[in-house]
Every structure is written in structure tokens, then in C-alpha cells.
PAPA-858250 format. One line per 4 residues: number of its first residue (from 1); for each residue x, y, z of N, C-alpha, C. Coordinates in Angstrom, 3 decimals, decimal comma, m for minus. Each point is the difference from the previous one (the first is absolute). Layout:
<recs>
NUM	X/Y/Z/X/Y/Z/X/Y/Z ~ ...
</recs>
This chain:
<recs>
1	m13,547/m1,991/5,670/0,848/1,116/m0,258/m1,432/1,025/m0,445 ~ 0,499/1,302/0,539/m1,224/1,237/m0,143/0,185/0,260/m1,498 ~ m1,168/0,205/m0,654/0,193/0,671/m1,255/0,297/1,503/m0,093 ~ 0,281/0,698/m0,967/0,614/1,356/m0,082/m0,986/0,923/0,619
5	m1,150/m0,163/m0,113/m1,092/0,832/0,296/m0,463/m0,278/1,546 ~ 0,661/m0,966/0,652/m0,408/m0,080/1,345/m1,499/m0,706/0,208 ~ m0,524/m0,384/m0,999/m1,423/m0,590/m0,003/m0,190/m1,455/m0,153 ~ 0,952/m0,601/m0,520/0,198/m1,450/m0,162/0,925/m0,744/0,627
9	m0,058/m1,128/0,465/1,171/m0,940/0,557/m0,037/m1,278/m0,928 ~ 1,203/m0,178/m0,300/0,305/m1,139/m0,927/0,806/m0,986/0,932 ~ m0,377/m1,340/m0,351/0,748/m1,061/0,862/m0,009/m1,480/m0,592 ~ 0,748/m0,742/0,029/m0,104/m1,340/m0,323/m0,857/m0,956/0,991
13	m0,768/m0,504/m0,618/m1,009/m1,004/0,960/0,728/m1,158/0,172 ~ m0,455/m1,103/0,764/0,676/m1,213/0,192/0,314/m0,793/m1,267 ~ m0,732/0,139/m1,071/0,168/m0,611/m1,221/0,765/0,734/m0,850 ~ 0,881/1,065/0,326/0,796/0,556/m0,801/m0,719/1,080/m1,148
17	m1,272/0,275/0,244/m0,746/0,938/m0,953/0,086/1,444/0,488 ~ 0,265/0,704/m0,898/0,170/1,695/0,429/m1,555/0,436/0,158 ~ m0,185/0,306/1,206/m1,354/0,436/0,435/0,139/1,579/0,593 ~ m1,260/0,780/m0,354/0,028/1,153/0,382/m1,300/0,296/0,849
21	m0,025/0,952/0,989/m1,334/0,316/0,790/0,326/1,635/m0,200 ~ m1,203/0,483/0,222/m0,160/1,426/m0,263/m0,026/0,356/1,611 ~ 0,462/1,151/0,340/0,010/0,485/1,493/m0,586/1,277/m0,151 ~ m1,151/0,279/1,064/m0,340/1,372/m0,033/0,105/0,425/1,450
25	0,323/1,174/0,203/0,030/0,462/1,527/m0,210/1,394/0,034 ~ m0,565/0,234/1,151/m0,561/1,394/0,424/0,670/0,155/1,545 ~ m0,521/1,086/0,687/0,609/0,239/1,195/m0,389/m0,912/1,143 ~ m1,144/m0,970/m0,287/m0,449/m0,938/1,221/0,158/m1,389/m0,610
29	0,036/m0,417/m1,208/0,019/m1,198/m0,404/0,730/m0,522/m1,409 ~ 0,333/m1,262/0,080/0,708/m0,497/m1,092/m1,021/m1,318/m0,671 ~ m0,119/0,232/m1,322/m1,102/m0,887/m0,728/1,199/m0,662/m0,965 ~ m0,176/m1,429/0,095/0,797/m0,855/m0,920/m0,752/m0,810/m0,877
33	0,172/0,218/m1,306/m0,961/m0,546/m1,084/0,410/m1,477/m0,054 ~ m0,961/m0,748/m0,857/0,319/m1,553/m0,247/1,157/m0,054/m0,834 ~ 0,739/m1,222/0,431/1,163/m0,272/m1,023/m0,129/m0,173/m1,340 ~ 0,646/0,333/m1,089/m0,188/m0,356/m1,447/1,392/m0,400/m0,277
37	0,011/m1,258/m0,715/1,138/m0,606/m0,516/0,467/0,755/m1,371 ~ 1,157/0,342/m0,111/0,567/0,731/m1,309/0,610/m0,976/m0,762 ~ 0,834/m0,864/0,566/0,659/m0,942/m1,141/0,627/m0,905/0,960 ~ 0,162/m1,198/m0,664/1,013/m1,211/0,555/1,393/0,412/0,225
41	0,669/0,089/0,798/1,585/0,156/m0,248/0,887/m1,417/0,574 ~ 1,074/0,134/m0,221/0,942/m1,012/0,523/0,968/0,826/1,082 ~ m0,345/0,963/0,416/0,729/0,848/0,996/0,167/m0,873/1,465 ~ 0,984/m0,109/0,553/m0,071/m0,940/1,140/m0,236/0,676/1,393
45	m0,691/m0,427/0,631/m0,203/0,727/1,390/1,322/0,172/0,840 ~ 0,944/m0,750/m0,345/1,191/m0,112/0,735/0,925/1,269/m0,227 ~ m0,200/0,621/m1,275/0,887/0,981/m0,084/m0,849/1,388/0,313 ~ 0,770/0,948/0,174/m0,416/1,579/0,470/m0,866/0,454/m1,057
49	m0,779/1,039/0,459/m0,992/0,584/m0,859/0,607/1,017/m1,069 ~ 1,294/0,005/m0,092/0,752/0,594/m1,065/m0,109/m0,848/m1,302 ~ m0,465/m1,159/0,136/m0,302/m0,887/m1,329/m1,217/0,544/m0,693 ~ m0,547/1,187/0,481/m1,047/0,437/m1,016/m0,267/1,536/0,358
53	m0,376/0,805/m0,935/m0,505/1,337/0,167/m1,284/0,284/m0,585 ~ m0,481/1,188/0,258/m1,208/0,416/m0,618/0,388/1,363/m0,623 ~ m0,065/0,085/m1,268/0,308/1,365/m0,683/m1,254/0,837/0,427 ~ 0,205/1,472/m0,406/m0,978/1,059/0,182/m1,358/m0,401/m0,732
57	0,065/m0,548/m1,103/m1,145/m0,239/m0,773/m0,572/m1,351/0,404 ~ 0,437/m0,716/0,854/m0,650/m1,279/0,497/0,509/m1,292/m0,685 ~ 1,083/0,263/m0,672/0,591/m1,228/m0,672/1,166/m0,755/0,969 ~ 0,491/m0,903/m0,229/1,022/m0,755/0,817/1,411/m0,217/m0,407
61	0,757/0,182/0,719/1,386/m0,561/m0,295/0,284/m1,086/0,971 ~ 0,326/m1,304/m0,658/m0,022/m1,093/0,943/1,181/m0,850/m0,417 ~ 0,438/m0,763/1,091/1,107/m0,920/m0,136/m0,836/m1,328/m0,037 ~ m0,419/m0,618/m1,187/m0,985/m1,091/0,090/0,714/m1,276/0,055
65	1,085/m0,218/m0,177/0,753/m1,402/0,600/1,321/0,479/0,561 ~ 0,209/m0,993/0,770/1,395/0,058/0,886/0,732/m1,180/m0,591 ~ 1,444/0,295/m0,431/0,705/m1,287/m0,181/0,801/m0,176/1,145 ~ 0,065/m1,428/0,632/0,536/m0,316/1,170/1,132/m0,539/m0,606
69	1,025/0,014/0,892/1,396/m0,485/m0,168/0,427/m1,116/1,071 ~ 0,684/m0,948/m0,179/0,630/m0,666/1,123/1,424/0,225/0,248 ~ 0,465/0,898/m0,914/1,521/0,334/0,221/0,307/0,498/1,141 ~ 1,120/m0,268/0,502/0,352/0,482/1,423/0,504/1,348/m0,048
73	m0,273/0,807/1,200/0,536/1,156/0,092/1,399/0,053/0,562 ~ 0,774/0,608/m0,605/1,534/0,121/0,266/0,143/1,363/0,758 ~ 0,317/m0,018/1,208/0,391/1,160/1,032/1,526/0,208/m0,092 ~ 0,509/1,191/m0,537/1,455/0,018/0,191/0,330/1,171/0,986
77	0,670/m0,388/0,965/0,417/1,059/1,019/1,358/0,382/m0,033 ~ 0,415/1,107/0,531/1,489/0,445/m0,239/0,263/0,176/m1,539 ~ m0,696/0,333/m0,819/0,281/0,153/m1,379/0,988/0,977/m0,590 ~ 0,003/1,014/1,053/0,976/1,253/m0,182/1,394/m0,501/0,006
81	0,043/m0,856/0,904/1,538/m0,623/0,296/0,599/m0,737/m1,332 ~ m0,975/m0,677/m0,829/0,419/m0,599/m1,205/0,336/1,068/m1,148 ~ m0,535/1,304/0,255/0,471/0,916/m1,116/1,367/0,634/0,281 ~ 0,470/m0,151/1,307/1,302/0,616/0,038/0,981/m1,146/m0,149
85	m0,238/m0,957/m0,457/1,089/m1,176/m0,427/0,383/0,243/m1,408
</recs>
């Protein structure tokens, strides 16, 4: 996820650590700085990037844990017909 200033790229590494790299561009090249670990998270790679966001001042909003459920999903079709009864 890009930082609001467009100069930092935030991502989860393979160990679920929030990591940042500085990105500098000009008309001819792109320079990527060394990765820096910011903090350990429990955000899973299998969930979309909407699980975290970077605020304008560089702080984070994150879903740091996911509750999994084994409850079945029930799909009700033609439910409007039941309303007419």
C-alpha cells in the first residue's frame, strides 16, 4: 500500500511483519531503499489489503486478528415469495 505522500510503500513480509521501503523517482529512474520492519502483525496474507491502511500522519489502522468461523453459510433463494404469504 502506498503512503499518502507517494514516497513510501508499505507491505506485509512473509513473516507478517509490516515493512516499509522509501521510493524515490525522477524522470529516468526509480530508487527503492532498504526494507525497514515497523512492527509484527497478525494480519493474514490471505485477506485483502483492506485489512490495514496508513493514515496521513503515518500511523496505522489495522485488523490485527481475524475470527474464523466454521458456521455454515445459508443461501436463501426466492425469499420475496415468502413475504407474499
